[in-house]
N, C-alpha and C positions, 0 to 999 in steps of 0.2 A: 653690514659685514656678514651677519648671520645668513642672509639670503644668498650672498656671494658664495659662502662656504657650502651652502646647500646645493647650489648650482654645480660647483666643482665636484661635490660628492656624487651627484647624479651622473656627471660625465665619467667619473671614475668607477661607476658600477660595471661589473664584468660584461654586462650587455653592451655597454657603450665604449669599451676600451679599444675597439677597432677604429674609432674615430680619433686616433692619436694626434693627428695634425690639429684637429679642433681643440683638443684638450691643451696642447702646448700653447696655442694662441690665447686661450682664455686665462690660463694661470699667470700669464705675463702681462695681462691687461687689467685696467681698472674699470670697475663698473659702479654705477650708482645703485642704490638699493632697489629702485624701481626696475632698472634694467636687469639686475640679477634675478629679481623675482619673476619677471616675464620669461627670462631664459630658463629658469628652473622649471617653470610650468611646462614649457615646451619640451624640455629634456625628459621630465617625468612622464609626459605623454608618450614620448618615443619608447621609454622603458616599458610602459604598460602595453603599447602596441606590440612590442617584441614578445612580451609574455603571452599575449593573445595568440600570436602566431606559433610560438614554440611550446607553450604549456597548456594549450587548450582552454584558455579563459576568454570568454567574450562577455562584454557588458557586465563586468564584475561589479557586484553590489554587496557591500559588507553586511547590510541589514538582512538582505534576502539569504545570504549564506548562513548567517547565524540562525535565522529562522529555520532553515532546512536542516541544519546540523542538529538543532534542538529537537525538532520533530522526528528526525531519524532516530535519535537516542530514545525518545518516548516510544516510538513504535517498537524498537528493539527490546525495551524493558518489558513490553507485553509478553516476551518469552518467559519472563519470570512468572507472570500470571498463568500462562499455559502450563508451565512446569508444576505449579502448585495445584492447578485444577486437575491435571493428570494424576499427580501423586495422591490427592485426596479421594479421587473417584475409583481407584483400584485397590486391590488387596496389598497389604504391606510387603509381601514377599517379592512383588514386582516393582516396588517403588524405585529402587536404584537403577534398574534397567531403563525405565521410561525417562528418568531424569538424565541419564546418559544419552539417550536418544535425542532429547531436547537440545542439549548443548552441542551434540554432534551435528544436528540440523543447521545450527548457526554457522559452525565452522565449515562444513562441507558446502553449504549453499554459497558462502562467500567466495571460495575458490572456484567452484563450478560457474557461478555467475560472472566472475571476473574473466575466466578463460573463454567461455563461449556464450553464456547466457545473455549477457548484456548485448552482445553483437547480434544474436538472434532476435532480440527484442527491439532494439533501436538502431542497429547499424544501417546506414544508408549508402550502399555501394554504388558502383557505376550502373548497375542494372537492378534497381530496387523492384521488389514484387510485393504482392498483397498478402502473401502467406508467411514469409519469414525474412528477418534481416540477414544481411550478407556482408557485414563489415564490422570494424571496431572490436575484433576478437583480441582479448588480452590488452584492450585499450590501444591497439596499434592503429595509428593514423586517425585517432578519434577527434583531433582538432579540425579535420576536414570532412569526416564521415559521420559525425553526430552533431546535431544542432541542439545546444543547451537552451535553458529557459531563462537565463539571466543571472544565475547563481554561481556560475562556474561549473564545469562539467564534473569536477570532483564530487561536489555535493549532490549533483544530480545522480551520479552513480551510487553514492552512499544511500540516498533515500530509496532508490529503486531496489537496491539489495535488501534493505529492511523489509520491503514488501515481499520480495522473493522468499526471504527466510520465514516470513509469516505463513505464506502459502505452503511451504515445505513442512512446517510444524503441524499444521491442522490435522492431517491424517493420522498422526500418532495416537490421538484419542480413539479413533474409530477401530484401530487394530490393536489396541492395548492388550497386553498379556498373551499375545499369540505369535507375533513375528519375532524371529531370532535376529540378532544384531546384524549379521552379514546381509541378510535379505533387506533389512530396513536401510542399511547403508547404501546398497545399490539403488533402491527406490529413491532415496533422497538426492543422490547425484543426478539421476535421470530427470527427476521433476525440476530441480533447480537449473539444470543445463539445457533442457529442451522443452518439456511440456509447458511449464509456466511461461518461459520467454516467448514461445510461439503465440500463445493467447494474448500476451501483452502486445505483441506486434500487431495482431488483428485489431485490437481495440484502442490502444494508446499511441501507436506510432503515427507518422504522417502518411503512411502508405497502406495501412491495414485495410482489409476489405470490410471490417465493421467499424472502422475509425471515423468518428466525427471530424477529427482534425484533417483527414484526407479530403474532406469536402470543404470545410470552412477555411482551411489553410491554402486551398488551391483555387484561384480566381477564374481559371479557364473553364468556361461552360462545358466544353467538350470533355474535359477530364471529369467533371462532375457527373456527366451523363454516363460515364463508364462505371461509376461507383455502384457496388453490388447491393447496397441496402437502401434503395429508394432515394438516393441522393440526400440522405439525412444523416446516416451514421448512428452510432450507438453511444449513449451517454452512460458512463459508469465512473463517477467522480473519483472514488477512492477504492473501488475494487469489490463491490458486492459479488459481481460475477467473476472478474479477473482473478481476484485473490481468494475470496472465501469459497465460492462455488467450485473453482478449479481444484483447490486443495481437498475439499470435502468429497468431490466425486472420485478422486483418486483413493481416498479413504474408504468410500463405499465399495469400490471394486475389491480393495484389499479385504474388507470385512466379509464380503460374500465368498471370496476365494478361500479365505482362512477358515470360514465357518465359525459357529459360536464357541465360546469357551466351554470346557467340560463342566457339566452341571448347571449351565445357564437355563436349559429347558429340560423338563422331565420327559418321561417316556411318552406322554400324551401330547407333548408339544407346548405345554403350559409354561410360562416363564417362572423362573425361580429367582428370588431376590439374591443378588450378590453385592451387598453394600460395600462401598469403599471404606477404608480404615479411618478416614478423618472427614468430618463435616465442616471443620473449621477452615481448611485450606481452600475450598471453593469460595467461601466468603472473602478470604484474602485475595483470591483471584479477581473477584468483582471489584474490590477496593483498589487493587493495582491497576485495573483497566480504567478506573476513574481518576487516577492521579495524573497531573495535578489539576486543580480547578474543575473537578468533577469528571475527569475521564482521561485515561491514557489513550482512549480512542480519539482524543483531541489531537494526538500526533498523527493519527491515521486520517481523519476527516478534514479538520481545518488545515492541517499541514499540506493537504493535496491542492491547496491554492498555489503552492510552490513559491509564491512571492508574497511579500507583506508590506512593501514600501510605497504603495499607492492606495488611493481610496477604493478602487474597484476590488483589488485582491483582499484588502482588509474587510470589505463587506462580505465577500465570499467566505472568508475564514470565520467571520463572526456569525453569519447565518448557519454555517456548518456546525459551529459549536453549540448553538442554541437548539437546532433540530436534533442533533445527536443526543443531547441531554434529555429532551422530551421523549424521543422515541425509546430510549433505554428505560426511562421511568414508566412509560406506558406498557412496554413489554413485560417488565418485572411485575407490575400490578396485575396484569392479565394472567400470567402463569401462576401467580400466588393464589388468585381467586379460583382458577381452575383446579389447582392442587387441593384446595380446601373442599371443593365440591366433590372430588374423587375420594379423598381420604379422610374427610371430616377433621382435618388438622392442618395448621399452618406450617408450610414446609419451606425451610431455608433454601434447599437446593433448587426447588422449583423457581423461587423468585430470582436467585442468582442466574439461572439459565435464561429466564425471561429478560433480565437486564441485558445480558450478552447478546441474545438474539435481536433485541431492539437495536443494539449498536450495529449489528450486521445488516439488518434490512434497510437502515438509513444510509449506509455507506455509499450506495450508488447515486443517491439523489439529495444528499444533505445540503447542497448548495442551491437547489432549484425547487424546493417545496416550502410552503408556509409552515409556521409552527403547528397550526392545528392539523395539517396534513401529516406532519411527523408523528403526532400522537396517534392518528388513525393507522399509520404505517406500523408503529410499534404494537398496537393492539392486534392488528392482522398477523404480524410476525409471531406474537405469542400464541395465537390460536393455531397457526400453521405448525409451529413447533410441537405443540401438544398432540396435534392430529398425526403428524408424521411419526412421533415417538410411539404412539399407539399402533400405527400401521406396521412399524418395524417389528414390534413384538408379535403381531399376527403373522408376519412373514418369516419369523425366526431369524431376523438379522440382528446380530449382537454388536451393539455400538456402546461400549461402556460409558463414554462421555457425552453421548448424544451429539457427536461432532457433525454428523451428516444432517440430521434435522436442523441443527443450529446454523451451520455455515453453508451447507449445500442448499437446502430448501429455503432457508432464510435469505441466502444470497440470491437465489433464483427469484424469490418474491420481490426483493429489493430492486432488481433490474426491471421486472415487470411493472412495479409500482411507479417507477420513474416515468413511464409512458402514460400513466393514468392521471397523476396529479402534479406533474412538474409544471412550474409557472413559466409562461412564455417570455415575459418581459423581465429580464435580469441583466446584470452587468455582462459585458462581452466575455469575460473569462469564465462565466458560468456555463457557456457552451449550449445555449438554447438551440434545439433542433426542430425542424418541421415535424409535426405530428406528436410532439411531446407535451401537448396540453389538451388532451382529449376532453377533460371535464372542466377546463377553464377557458374563458374567452375574454 
């Protein structure tokens, strides 16, 4: 009787009320439990099919949806870490302003990414091109113009927005204490609505000129021949280039145009220390990025597997978690030792920066390198970070949070390193590409 009631309940769902004649015949008839159960399954399948057509849900999987929602939240919590890092690295008089900029980034990026950004990134219109998306603006017709990955398109959008918000926030550190609020607001809107989405389309869409998916997802040899990057595409698992480098390069342009802070360099061009008002907040930033289970970067890197309900995606997420941990550890130790060599003292800020740059450099290849290679990557990232920081002082480029050396040049190295030590034989979702195993056979 319970199964019969469930079947009738399914028929009475608003989706099925148009089948009034069927409902009338069922409610007046008697069914065995087995018949009712079979009917219920059929009806619920029809309801799910209707949702797929009208609500943009395809191959809905509750486990994958929960995984992506959790990872999206973890990525977004990183904004708390960015806020603490910025607040601790600048003078107290500018703290409230930069905190306001951080929360504004999240709000503005959400609206801009909803209206046009997501469409520019992933929209697949009637005439798709390799430069920019041309559909799904404000989620219009996205059930037919955007192909999800099995989680439901709602969570796909949420996860992609979390990445967009991260890219928009990165430049705040590079231009800290110099940009007024109105100028920063305009920059945030433009970056979230156009600059970042265009790069996403190049690398992560199915049509982009740098996209590995444009090759692996298209079986037609003629189409592969047209691909602009040696029929191989570019692997950037979680955004060393797409997120970190894009945001940091925007910050670099802002830092150059704004010039150094007053008093940052003396009349001879020598740098003058302008320490932040709190050394504790950067440490909290490092801890926030490591929550939970050793790193909020775990929302960034393992979460980029996008699914978790099968052995392949679970292996990808697990490998990404391990390599992220090791790269961050190696980067932190490297910059700590370098800091001691320079200053003859153990420096907390140096180590925190090293851990963070270790996270950045592994982001592109966390799923396609061995653990030992992740350690090498983190060491190289720490060395590059210190070198670029020194170079910026020589060039009189004022970057209070070292955002460009960390995210820009760290992200650049991460993309390059993927081509050096990526492992060729990995699960299909790891996206191995021709030429991505230069030092491994």
